C-alpha positions in Angstrom: 65.9 -59.3 -18.5 66.6 -61.9 -15.9 63.0 -63.1 -15.6 61.5 -63.6 -19.1 59.2 -66.5 -18.3 55.6 -65.5 -17.9 52.9 -67.6 -16.3 51.1 -70.2 -18.4 47.8 -68.3 -18.1 49.3 -65.1 -19.5 51.1 -66.9 -22.3 48.0 -68.6 -23.5 46.5 -65.2 -24.3 48.5 -65.2 -27.6 47.2 -68.6 -28.6 44.8 -68.4 -31.6 45.8 -64.8 -32.1 48.6 -65.7 -34.5 51.0 -63.6 -32.4 54.5 -64.2 -31.0 57.1 -62.5 -28.9 60.8 -62.4 -30.0 63.9 -61.5 -28.1 66.2 -59.6 -30.4 70.0 -59.6 -30.0 73.3 -59.1 -31.9 76.3 -61.4 -32.1 79.3 -59.5 -33.3 78.2 -57.1 -36.0 75.2 -55.0 -36.6 72.9 -57.7 -37.9 69.9 -58.4 -35.6 68.9 -61.9 -34.8 66.0 -63.2 -32.8 64.5 -66.3 -31.1 61.1 -66.9 -29.6 60.7 -65.7 -26.0 58.6 -68.8 -25.1 61.8 -70.9 -25.3 63.8 -68.6 -23.1 64.3 -69.2 -19.4 66.4 -66.2 -18.6 69.1 -63.8 -19.9 72.1 -63.1 -17.7 75.6 -61.7 -18.1 78.1 -64.4 -19.0 79.3 -66.1 -15.8 82.7 -67.8 -15.5 82.8 -70.8 -17.8 84.4 -74.2 -17.2 86.1 -75.6 -20.3 85.0 -78.9 -21.8 87.9 -80.7 -23.4 87.2 -82.5 -26.7 83.8 -80.9 -27.1 82.3 -79.5 -30.3 84.0 -76.3 -31.5 80.8 -74.2 -30.9 80.7 -75.3 -27.2 82.8 -72.8 -25.3 82.3 -74.2 -21.8 79.9 -75.0 -19.0 78.1 -72.4 -16.9 77.0 -73.2 -13.4 73.6 -71.4 -12.8 71.2 -72.1 -9.9 72.7 -75.5 -9.1 72.7 -76.6 -12.8 75.6 -77.2 -15.2 74.6 -75.8 -18.5 76.5 -76.2 -21.8 77.3 -72.9 -23.4 77.2 -72.5 -27.2 78.9 -69.6 -28.9 76.1 -68.9 -31.3 78.3 -67.1 -33.8 80.5 -70.2 -34.1 77.4 -72.4 -34.4 76.2 -70.6 -37.5 79.6 -70.7 -39.1 81.3 -67.5 -38.0 84.2 -66.5 -35.8 84.0 -66.8 -32.0 82.7 -64.0 -29.8 85.9 -62.7 -28.2 84.5 -60.2 -25.7 82.8 -62.6 -23.4 82.9 -60.4 -20.4 80.5 -57.9 -22.0 78.4 -60.6 -23.6 75.1 -62.2 -22.6 73.9 -65.7 -22.0 70.5 -66.6 -23.3 69.4 -69.7 -21.3 66.8 -71.7 -23.3 65.0 -75.0 -23.2 64.7 -76.9 -26.5 63.6 -80.5 -27.0 63.7 -81.2 -23.3 67.2 -80.0 -22.8 68.6 -76.7 -21.3 71.5 -74.9 -22.9 72.9 -71.4 -22.9 73.7 -69.3 -26.1 76.6 -66.9 -25.9 75.6 -63.7 -27.7 76.8 -60.1 -27.9 74.3 -57.4 -26.9 70.7 -58.1 -26.2 68.2 -55.6 -27.6 64.6 -55.9 -26.6 61.5 -58.1 -26.7 59.0 -57.3 -29.5 55.4 -58.6 -30.0 54.4 -59.3 -33.6 51.8 -60.9 -35.8 52.9 -64.2 -37.4 51.8 -62.9 -40.7 54.6 -60.3 -40.6 57.1 -63.2 -40.2 58.3 -64.4 -43.7 60.2 -67.5 -44.8 63.8 -67.0 -45.9 64.2 -66.1 -49.6 64.7 -69.1 -51.8 67.9 -67.6 -53.0 69.4 -68.1 -49.6 69.8 -71.8 -50.4 69.5 -74.7 -48.0 72.7 -74.2 -45.9 71.4 -71.3 -43.8 70.4 -71.3 -40.2 67.2 -69.3 -40.5 63.6 -70.3 -40.2 62.3 -66.8 -41.1 62.9 -63.1 -41.1 61.0 -59.9 -40.4 61.5 -56.1 -40.4 61.5 -53.9 -37.3 62.0 -50.2 -37.8 63.2 -50.8 -41.4 65.9 -53.2 -40.1 65.9 -56.9 -41.1 65.7 -59.3 -38.2 66.8 -62.9 -38.9 65.0 -65.5 -36.8 67.3 -68.4 -36.1 66.5 -72.1 -36.6 67.8 -73.2 -33.2 66.8 -76.8 -33.9 69.2 -76.8 -36.9 71.9 -75.3 -34.7 71.5 -78.0 -32.0 71.2 -80.8 -34.5 74.6 -79.8 -36.0 76.2 -79.9 -32.5 74.5 -83.0 -31.2 73.0 -84.9 -34.1 69.7 -86.5 -33.0 68.8 -90.1 -33.8 65.8 -90.9 -35.9 66.0 -94.6 -35.2 63.0 -96.3 -33.7 63.6 -98.8 -31.0 62.8 -102.4 -32.0 60.4 -103.0 -29.1 58.4 -99.9 -30.1 57.6 -101.1 -33.6 54.3 -103.0 -33.7 54.8 -105.6 -36.4 51.2 -106.8 -36.3 50.2 -103.4 -37.8 51.7 -104.5 -41.1 48.8 -106.8 -41.8 46.3 -104.0 -40.9 47.7 -101.5 -43.3 48.6 -103.9 -46.2 47.2 -102.5 -49.4 46.1 -99.2 -47.8 47.4 -95.8 -48.7 48.6 -94.0 -45.6 49.4 -90.3 -45.7 50.5 -87.9 -43.0 50.9 -84.1 -43.3 54.0 -82.6 -41.5 53.9 -78.9 -41.1 57.1 -77.3 -39.7 59.2 -74.3 -40.6 62.4 -76.1 -39.7 64.0 -78.1 -42.5 65.8 -80.2 -39.8 62.5 -81.0 -38.0 60.8 -82.1 -41.3 63.7 -84.3 -42.2 63.7 -85.9 -38.7 60.0 -86.7 -39.0 60.3 -88.2 -42.5 63.3 -90.4 -41.5 61.5 -91.6 -38.4 58.4 -92.5 -40.2 60.4 -94.3 -42.9 61.9 -96.5 -40.1 58.4 -97.9 -39.4 58.5 -99.6 -42.9 54.8 -99.2 -43.4 54.9 -97.3 -46.7 53.6 -94.1 -45.1 53.6 -91.1 -47.4 54.7 -87.8 -45.8 53.5 -84.6 -47.3 55.2 -81.5 -46.0 54.5 -77.7 -45.7 56.9 -75.2 -44.2 54.4 -72.9 -42.5 50.8 -73.0 -41.2 49.4 -71.0 -44.1 50.9 -73.4 -46.7 49.6 -76.4 -44.6 46.1 -75.0 -44.4 46.1 -74.1 -48.1 47.2 -77.7 -49.0 44.4 -79.1 -46.8 41.8 -76.8 -48.3 42.9 -77.9 -51.8 42.4 -81.5 -50.7 38.9 -80.6 -49.4 37.9 -79.5 -52.9 38.2 -83.1 -54.0 36.9 -84.8 -50.8 34.0 -84.2 -48.4 36.0 -85.4 -45.4 39.8 -85.0 -45.6 40.2 -87.2 -42.5 39.3 -90.2 -44.6 42.3 -89.5 -46.9 44.8 -88.3 -44.3 45.9 -90.3 -41.3 46.9 -87.3 -39.2 48.5 -83.8 -39.3 51.7 -83.3 -37.3 52.3 -79.6 -36.8 54.8 -77.3 -35.2 53.5 -74.5 -33.0 55.7 -71.6 -34.2 55.8 -70.9 -37.9 55.9 -67.9 -40.3 52.7 -66.4 -41.7 50.5 -68.7 -39.6 51.3 -70.6 -36.4 50.2 -74.1 -35.7 47.6 -72.9 -33.1 45.9 -70.7 -35.6 46.1 -73.4 -38.3 44.4 -75.8 -35.9 41.7 -73.2 -35.2 41.0 -72.8 -38.9 40.9 -76.5 -39.5 38.4 -77.0 -36.7 36.1 -74.4 -38.2 36.1 -76.0 -41.7 33.4 -78.6 -42.0 35.5 -80.7 -44.5 38.6 -80.6 -42.3 37.3 -80.5 -38.7 37.6 -84.2 -38.1 41.3 -84.3 -38.9 43.5 -85.9 -36.2 46.0 -83.2 -35.2 49.1 -83.6 -33.1 51.1 -80.6 -31.9 54.8 -81.5 -32.2 57.0 -78.8 -30.7 60.1 -78.0 -28.6 58.1 -75.8 -26.3 57.6 -76.9 -22.7 55.2 -79.7 -22.0 53.0 -77.9 -19.4 52.6 -74.9 -21.6 51.6 -77.0 -24.6 49.1 -79.1 -22.7 47.2 -75.9 -22.0 47.5 -74.9 -25.7 46.4 -78.2 -27.0 43.3 -78.1 -24.9 42.5 -74.5 -25.9 42.8 -74.9 -29.7 41.5 -78.4 -29.9 44.4 -80.6 -30.9 44.1 -84.4 -30.4 47.5 -84.7 -28.8 50.9 -83.1 -27.9 54.3 -84.4 -28.6 57.7 -83.0 -27.4 60.5 -82.7 -29.9 62.4 -84.7 -30.8 61.7 -88.3 -29.5 61.5 -90.8 -32.4 60.0 -93.6 -30.2 57.2 -91.3 -28.9 56.5 -90.1 -32.5 56.4 -93.7 -33.7 54.1 -94.7 -30.9 51.6 -92.0 -31.5 51.5 -92.8 -35.2 51.0 -96.5 -34.6 48.3 -95.7 -32.0 46.4 -93.7 -34.7 46.8 -96.5 -37.2 45.3 -99.0 -34.8 42.5 -96.5 -33.9 41.6 -96.2 -37.6 42.2 -99.7 -38.9 42.3 -101.9 -35.8 
């Protein structure tokens, strides 16, 4: 499994088909976990690690791979469990999230599976808020837990949601005075939704943020709005959507929006931790108005302000 990355052309075939590929693996016990293949660069046996003094307890060292120094995170520790002791027989999943590369120390790697997003379900409400899952599914009658890697990384290296002073366009305050501004954020990660809300609040423009935790819920909310309005784009400044979500992904949601006469004019920005070159191809294929890499508060603030100026300037 040393070469998991496919070409952009082959990866785009899944777009609009509401499908995804998952790499399944185990940590220490029998429970199967998974993450999306799109975010994986390679899987290798654990190389020798260089210790990092005074680092987070989940960081077990640095691996030197192909001329790069990559921080290695013991995924079992990161989700609140005990360290993986048998490193020699473990595996390293090298991933790229939010424009950074890191390796996740895991136990055994199982296989890659191809599924429909509608077979991926949100975590049960009874699981509470302090879990590390975005979703789960069943494969051969076994439960597969899909990890919220953004939550894992945010716990280790807390991201900032502050917007730089020189990015905030103060003259927009006069343009939006007295106007009701609403944005819909669609993302299956609680961490990502919170980051968006906090960043938008820092603009001090009174923007209301509606949220949905998967594409199907987001589409349902928009369809409900369309029952009361002939053109939802006149009520909603923009939709900011993740790409990968249970039940319906962001690409499929965008496709459905563009085919609904009352929704088709919505301004849609794909906001995802997938690689930029890949998403540029996806955005063009499904008809989004823009693409934004996670998580860059200044860039998010800039794209929102640009839209405000476009609508009210």
